[in-house]
N, C-alpha and C positions, 0 to 999 in steps of 0.2 A: 565295162560291161561292153559286148556287142552281141545285139540282138539278143539279148537277157543272159547270155553264156561269158562266165567270167573267164578271166586270163588263165585260174588255174585249169578250170574246164577244159579251155581251147588248148592248152598246153598239156594236158594228160591226155586227149583224146588223139592228138597227133603225135606223141611218143608211144601210145597205146599201138595207132596203125604201122608206125616204123619197127615197132617190136613183131608185130603181126606178119608184115612181111616179110623182116629179114630173118625171122623164124621160122618161118614156112623155106626160105631159101637153106638155111643153114640145116634144118633138118633134112632136106634133099641133099643137100652135101653129106651128110653122114650115112644116108643111104647108099649113097653110090661112093660112098668113102673117099670123098673128096672134103678135108676142111676147108671151109673158108675162114683163116684167120681173123680177117679186119673185120669181116662181116657177123663172126661169131659174137667180138667181142660189141660189137655195136646192138645183136640181138637181146645180147645178157644185161647191157646198162641200160638199155632203155627198157627192158621188163622190170627189172630192179626198182628204176625210175616211178614206172605204172604204178607199181605196186605201192611204193613209198607217197607217192603225192595223192593217193586213192585216200591216204591216211589224213591228209589236210583237209580234206572235205567236212562238214558240218554233219554231225549224229548225235543221236539221241539211243544209247543204249548201243550192244550188241548185235548185227544184221548179218545174214548171209553173206554181201558182200565184204564186210570187214574180215570174214571168217577165210573167204579166198584169199583177201589179201594178205591175210597171217600167212596161211599156207603156201602162196605163192613167192612170199619173200625169203622163208625157210628152203623152199625148192630152189630157187635160183642162186640163194646164198651158197647152198650145198654145190650147185653147178659150177660156182665159180671157184671153189675151192678146187673140186675137180679138176677143171679145167687149168688154172694158172698155178695156183703152188702147188698143185699136187702133179701136176705136169700130164694125166692122164695114164700115170704111172702104173703097170698090173690092173689090181680090181678097181682103179679110178676112171679107167676109159668106160666100163658100164656104168658107172653112176652117174659121169658126164651125160653121157648117150639118155639115160633112163630120167636125168632130171631136167634136159636140156627139151626132151619132148612133153617132158609134165610141162614144162614153163609155157612150151606153145600152146598145150592143150587148154591150159588155165586163162591165157590170154583170147583163145577162139573162144572159149565159155564164156566170157563176160560181153566178148564180142555179138555171141548170139545171143544172149540177154539184153544186152543195149538196143540190139535190131528190134527184138520183137516190143521192145519200150518205147523205143521212138519213131519206129518207121509207120505211119499209119496201116497202110497195106497188112502189114506182118500184125499189128498188133490186133486188129479186126478179127483175126484167127486165133487168138492167144489172146485175151485182154488181162487175163491173170496169170499166165505164166506157166498154169498146171493141165491148160489143153493138148491133145495129141499131136498138133502141128510144132508145138513148142519141143514136145519131149522126142518127136521124131526126127526135129535138127539138131537136137544136144546128142540124143545117139547117133544119129550117123555122125558128127564131130567126134566123138569118144570112139566110135569105133576103126574111122581114119586117123585119129593120133595111135590106139592101141597096134593097130597094123604097122603103121609105121614104125615105130616105135620097138615092134619085134623084128624088122626087117631090119632097121638101121643098125640094130646091137648085135644081128647076126653079122652083117656086112662091115661095119665101120673097124677100120684098122688105124691106130695112130701111125702118122708118117715116122721113120727112124730116124733120130737127132741128126742134125747136119754134121758130114762126115761119116757116119755110119756105113758099113756095106751091109748089103742085104744078104741075107743066109742062104 
């Protein structure tokens, strides 16, 4: 324990931050149609680890956090499937883009929740998480992700396989 924070909690937070930072860059790459191969793998693996380590914390019954973790795990698994085994062929390109953006959104959603819970200045504005400042912050994150998703879906084109000629 370090300052009352467990090793699991520290690891969970650090991989969450790596997932968010890499996810922002990956989604920007989708928008600009420049895929970041290695960084995409970092984003997907850290997002999956964030979801899975979240299930290791003690809990009593089903909570919204568990629901987000379940949905997030399913979404990132589908994203991994679209990206690697299906190689973004045909309709899998769209599945990849949509699930990548949803994965980033879920990470950002949890970040906003945690910021309002843990940062005293923000917590003062929304102590229960149902106040307007919290709703506005979450709404802005949602709008930004929806817009990024729409733009990425329209713009992202998978690079042709090595050795292929452009038509």
